[in-house]
C-alpha positions as CSV (number, residue, x, y, z in Angstrom):
1,M,101.4,317.1,51.3
2,A,100.7,320.8,51.3
3,G,99.5,320.7,54.9
4,R,102.7,319.1,56.0
5,E,104.9,321.7,54.0
6,S,102.8,324.4,55.7
7,A,103.4,322.8,59.2
8,D,107.2,322.7,58.4
9,R,107.3,326.3,57.6
10,V,105.5,327.3,60.8
11,E,107.9,325.2,62.9
12,A,110.8,326.7,61.1
13,E,109.6,330.2,61.7
14,A,109.0,329.4,65.4
15,R,112.8,328.4,65.8
16,D,113.9,331.6,64.3
17,F,111.9,333.7,66.8
18,T,113.7,335.1,69.9
19,I,111.9,336.7,72.7
20,V,114.0,339.0,75.0
21,R,113.5,341.3,77.9
22,D,113.9,344.7,76.5
23,D,115.0,348.0,78.0
24,A,112.7,349.9,75.7
25,T,115.4,352.4,74.4
26,G,115.9,351.2,70.9
27,P,114.5,352.9,67.9
28,E,112.6,349.8,66.8
29,I,110.6,349.4,69.9
30,T,110.1,353.2,70.3
31,A,108.5,353.3,66.9
32,L,106.3,350.2,67.5
33,I,105.0,351.7,70.8
34,A,104.2,355.0,69.2
35,L,102.3,353.1,66.5
36,H,100.5,351.1,69.4
37,V,99.6,354.3,71.3
38,T,98.3,356.0,68.1
39,A,96.1,352.9,67.3
40,A,94.9,352.7,70.9
41,H,93.7,356.2,70.7
42,A,92.0,355.8,67.4
43,G,88.2,355.6,68.0
44,T,88.5,355.7,71.7
45,P,88.0,358.7,73.7
46,S,91.5,359.8,75.3
47,Q,90.1,359.4,78.9
48,Y,89.5,355.7,78.2
49,A,92.7,354.9,76.1
50,Y,95.1,353.4,78.6
51,A,98.0,352.5,76.3
52,L,101.3,353.4,77.9
53,G,103.9,355.5,76.1
54,I,107.5,354.3,75.9
55,E,108.5,356.4,79.1
56,A,105.8,354.7,81.1
57,L,106.9,351.3,80.0
58,R,110.2,351.9,81.5
59,A,108.8,352.0,85.0
60,P,110.3,349.6,87.6
61,D,107.0,347.6,88.0
62,I,106.8,346.9,84.1
63,T,108.9,344.4,82.2
64,I,108.7,344.6,78.4
65,F,109.5,341.7,76.1
66,T,110.2,341.9,72.4
67,L,110.0,339.2,69.7
68,W,112.6,339.2,67.1
69,E,113.5,337.3,63.8
70,G,117.1,338.1,63.2
71,Q,117.4,341.8,63.4
72,A,113.6,342.4,62.7
73,L,111.4,343.4,65.6
74,L,108.1,341.5,65.0
75,G,106.1,342.5,68.3
76,C,106.2,343.5,71.9
77,A,104.3,342.9,75.1
78,A,104.7,343.9,78.6
79,L,103.9,342.7,82.1
80,K,102.9,345.3,84.9
81,D,103.2,343.9,88.5
82,L,100.0,345.0,90.3
83,G,101.0,343.7,93.6
84,G,99.3,341.1,95.7
85,G,100.2,338.2,93.2
86,E,98.4,339.9,90.3
87,G,99.8,341.2,87.1
88,E,98.6,342.9,83.9
89,V,99.3,342.5,80.3
90,K,100.3,345.8,78.7
91,S,101.2,347.0,75.2
92,M,100.6,343.8,73.1
93,R,101.5,344.9,69.6
94,T,102.5,343.1,66.4
95,D,104.2,345.0,63.7
96,P,101.8,345.4,60.9
97,A,104.3,343.9,58.4
98,H,104.3,340.5,60.6
99,L,100.6,340.0,61.2
100,R,99.2,336.4,61.0
101,R,102.6,334.8,61.9
102,G,101.8,333.9,65.4
103,V,103.7,336.7,67.1
104,A,101.0,337.8,69.4
105,A,100.2,334.2,70.5
106,R,103.9,333.5,71.2
107,L,104.2,336.8,73.2
108,L,101.0,336.1,75.3
109,G,102.3,332.6,76.0
110,H,105.5,334.1,77.1
111,L,103.8,336.5,79.4
112,I,101.6,333.8,81.0
113,D,104.8,331.8,81.6
114,Q,106.5,334.7,83.1
115,A,103.6,335.4,85.3
116,R,103.5,331.9,86.5
117,G,107.2,331.9,87.1
118,R,106.8,334.9,89.3
119,G,104.3,333.1,91.4
120,W,101.3,335.3,90.5
121,H,97.9,333.9,90.8
122,R,96.0,336.1,88.4
123,L,96.8,338.0,85.1
124,N,94.5,340.8,84.1
125,L,94.3,343.0,80.9
126,E,92.1,345.9,79.5
127,T,91.5,346.2,75.8
128,G,89.2,348.3,73.6
129,T,85.8,347.5,72.2
130,V,86.0,349.0,68.7
131,P,86.1,346.4,66.0
132,S,89.9,346.8,65.5
133,F,90.4,345.1,68.9
134,D,88.3,341.9,68.0
135,P,91.3,339.9,66.9
136,A,93.1,340.7,70.3
137,Y,89.8,339.7,72.2
138,A,89.6,336.4,70.4
139,L,93.3,335.7,71.1
140,Y,92.8,336.4,74.9
141,R,89.7,334.2,74.9
142,R,91.6,331.4,73.2
143,F,94.3,331.6,76.0
144,G,91.7,331.1,78.7
145,F,91.0,334.9,79.6
146,T,87.5,335.6,80.6
147,D,85.5,338.9,80.9
148,C,85.6,340.6,84.3
149,G,85.0,344.0,85.8
150,P,87.4,346.8,86.1
151,Y,90.5,346.3,88.3
152,A,93.3,348.4,89.8
153,D,92.4,352.1,88.9
154,Y,90.4,351.4,85.8
155,V,86.8,352.8,85.4
156,E,84.2,350.8,83.5
157,S,83.1,352.4,80.3
158,P,81.5,351.2,76.9
159,H,85.1,351.9,75.3
160,N,86.9,349.2,77.5
161,R,86.8,345.5,78.1
162,F,88.3,344.0,81.0
163,M,89.7,340.3,81.2
164,T,91.3,338.0,83.7
165,L,93.1,334.7,83.7
166,A,93.5,332.6,87.0
167,L,96.9,331.2,86.9
168,G,97.9,327.9,88.2
169,A,97.3,324.9,86.0
170,Q,97.7,325.3,82.4
171,N,94.2,326.6,81.9
172,G,93.9,325.0,78.5
173,S,96.1,327.7,77.0
174,D,97.5,326.8,73.5
175,T,100.6,328.7,73.6
176,G,102.1,326.8,70.8
177,Q,99.5,327.8,68.2
178,A,99.9,330.6,65.7
179,G,97.5,333.5,66.0
């Protein structure tokens, strides 16, 4: 019975989440991105930390999405159009107060759906290699991303990990699972 109650709670939480396209001007998203940039630079030399600040996320080739529960910002993620039918996941961040609620999984599933809807054939990402990035790496692998070499203007280093996802069929992604 406890398992069913837990499943009911997760389903109820999922119904209360709202993902919106964000203009990245509000104080909540500004603070979350500042936290993201600070965390990305922790333990990574600055020349290999590629997290974008709030101003860069407002570029015309980037679309930022935020996930809300009522008036509370739970997380954010962005898509960057790389051209040629390829995109990049940028600025995936869950507010620390809302970890382990499936925020990142819901946002990543939304980004993949958006990329497919745009007709892109590939979605790439760059993440760090210090242990604090391990949960993100596991999430990306769960959604079907595989390791690859650098793309766009990135440079290979021991501080960065590059991943890619071929879009088309569902690729076995589990966009409905919490993570």
